[in-house]
C-alpha positions as CSV (number, residue, x, y, z in Angstrom):
1,M,112.9,-22.8,32.5
2,V,115.5,-25.1,33.9
3,K,118.0,-23.5,36.0
4,K,121.5,-24.5,35.2
5,G,124.2,-24.6,37.7
6,P,127.5,-22.8,37.5
7,R,129.7,-24.0,34.8
8,I,132.8,-25.4,36.1
9,Y,135.7,-25.3,33.7
10,N,138.7,-27.3,34.5
11,G,141.4,-25.6,32.4
12,P,144.3,-27.6,31.2
13,T,147.0,-28.4,33.6
14,E,150.5,-27.3,33.3
15,D,151.6,-30.7,32.0
16,V,148.9,-30.6,29.3
17,K,149.9,-27.1,28.3
18,W,153.6,-28.1,28.2
19,E,152.8,-31.2,26.0
20,K,150.7,-29.1,23.7
21,M,153.5,-26.5,23.3
22,Q,156.0,-29.3,22.7
23,K,153.8,-30.9,20.1
24,Q,153.4,-27.5,18.3
25,A,157.2,-27.0,18.5
26,R,157.8,-30.4,17.0
27,R,155.3,-29.7,14.2
28,K,157.0,-26.4,13.4
29,I,160.4,-28.1,13.3
30,K,159.1,-30.9,11.0
31,E,157.6,-28.2,8.8
32,K,160.9,-26.4,8.6
33,H,162.7,-29.7,7.9
34,R,160.2,-30.5,5.1
35,I,160.7,-27.1,3.5
36,R,164.5,-27.4,3.7
37,R,164.4,-30.9,2.3
38,S,162.2,-29.6,-0.6
39,W,164.6,-26.8,-1.3
40,I,167.6,-29.2,-1.2
41,I,165.9,-31.6,-3.6
42,A,164.9,-28.8,-5.9
43,I,168.5,-27.4,-6.0
44,F,170.1,-30.8,-6.6
45,S,167.5,-31.6,-9.3
46,F,168.3,-28.3,-11.0
47,L,172.0,-29.0,-10.8
48,I,171.5,-32.5,-12.3
49,I,169.4,-31.1,-15.1
50,I,172.0,-28.5,-15.9
51,G,174.7,-31.2,-15.9
52,C,172.7,-33.4,-18.2
53,L,172.1,-30.5,-20.6
54,N,175.7,-29.7,-20.6
55,L,176.6,-33.3,-21.2
56,L,174.2,-33.4,-24.2
57,H,175.7,-30.2,-25.6
58,L,179.2,-31.6,-25.3
59,K,178.1,-34.9,-26.9
60,S,176.6,-33.1,-29.9
61,K,179.7,-30.9,-30.2
62,T,181.9,-34.0,-30.1
63,N,179.8,-35.6,-32.9
64,Q,180.0,-32.5,-35.0
65,L,183.8,-32.3,-34.6
66,N,184.1,-36.0,-35.4
67,Q,182.2,-35.4,-38.6
68,Q,184.5,-32.5,-39.5
69,I,187.5,-34.7,-38.8
70,S,186.3,-37.5,-41.1
71,A,185.5,-35.0,-43.8
72,S,188.9,-33.5,-43.5
73,K,190.5,-36.9,-43.6
74,M,188.7,-37.8,-46.8
75,K,189.8,-34.4,-48.3
76,L,193.3,-35.1,-47.2
77,D,193.3,-38.5,-48.9
78,Q,192.1,-36.9,-52.1
79,V,194.8,-34.3,-52.0
80,D,197.4,-37.0,-51.2
81,K,196.3,-38.9,-54.3
82,T,196.4,-35.8,-56.4
83,N,199.9,-35.0,-55.0
84,T,201.1,-38.5,-55.8
85,K,199.8,-38.3,-59.4
86,L,201.4,-34.8,-59.9
87,K,204.8,-36.0,-58.5
88,T,204.7,-39.0,-60.8
89,Q,203.8,-36.7,-63.7
90,E,206.6,-34.3,-62.8
91,K,209.1,-37.1,-62.6
92,N,208.0,-38.5,-66.0
93,L,208.1,-35.0,-67.6
94,K,211.8,-34.7,-66.6
95,E,212.5,-37.8,-68.7
96,T,213.0,-36.8,-72.4
97,D,211.6,-40.1,-73.9
98,Y,208.3,-39.7,-72.0
99,L,208.1,-36.0,-72.8
100,E,208.5,-36.7,-76.5
101,K,205.8,-39.3,-76.5
102,W,203.5,-37.1,-74.5
103,I,203.9,-34.1,-76.9
104,R,203.5,-36.3,-79.9
105,Y,200.3,-38.0,-78.5
106,K,198.6,-34.9,-77.0
107,L,199.7,-32.1,-79.3
108,Y,200.0,-34.2,-82.6
109,Y,203.6,-33.2,-83.2
110,S,205.7,-35.3,-85.4
111,K,209.3,-35.8,-86.2
112,K,210.7,-34.7,-89.6
113,G,209.5,-36.9,-92.3
114,E,206.8,-38.5,-90.2
115,Q,203.2,-38.4,-91.1
116,I,200.3,-38.6,-88.5
117,Y,197.1,-40.4,-89.3
118,N,194.1,-39.8,-87.2
119,I,192.1,-43.1,-87.1
120,P,188.7,-42.8,-85.3
121,E,188.0,-45.4,-82.6
122,P,185.3,-47.8,-83.4
123,Q,181.9,-47.2,-81.7
124,D,180.0,-50.0,-80.0
125,N,176.5,-50.3,-81.4
126,D,174.5,-52.5,-79.1
């Protein structure tokens, strides 16, 4: 059996201990900064995603309203055309000559002593 001498342990000096504590403190600070940075990035990413979704929703709503506007304009044009036709018809019906012609043509009325002949229109046979 080999006899071993006393173990001499030279513990770390105060400077080494101080440096080790400083290194651990820097690591903790870096870790806190990394966590904060991650949270900030996550929050901003969330806000950007919410903003983009809101923008897409507004875009679809705008498209829907534009479609409704164009449909309403087409309907308005049709109503305007009908209105113009009706005003013209009203104006014409106030004239007695036109009114007499219309009644004779549509209702087959005749003046005294006048005879009406109904002649069929020719058919095209292709």
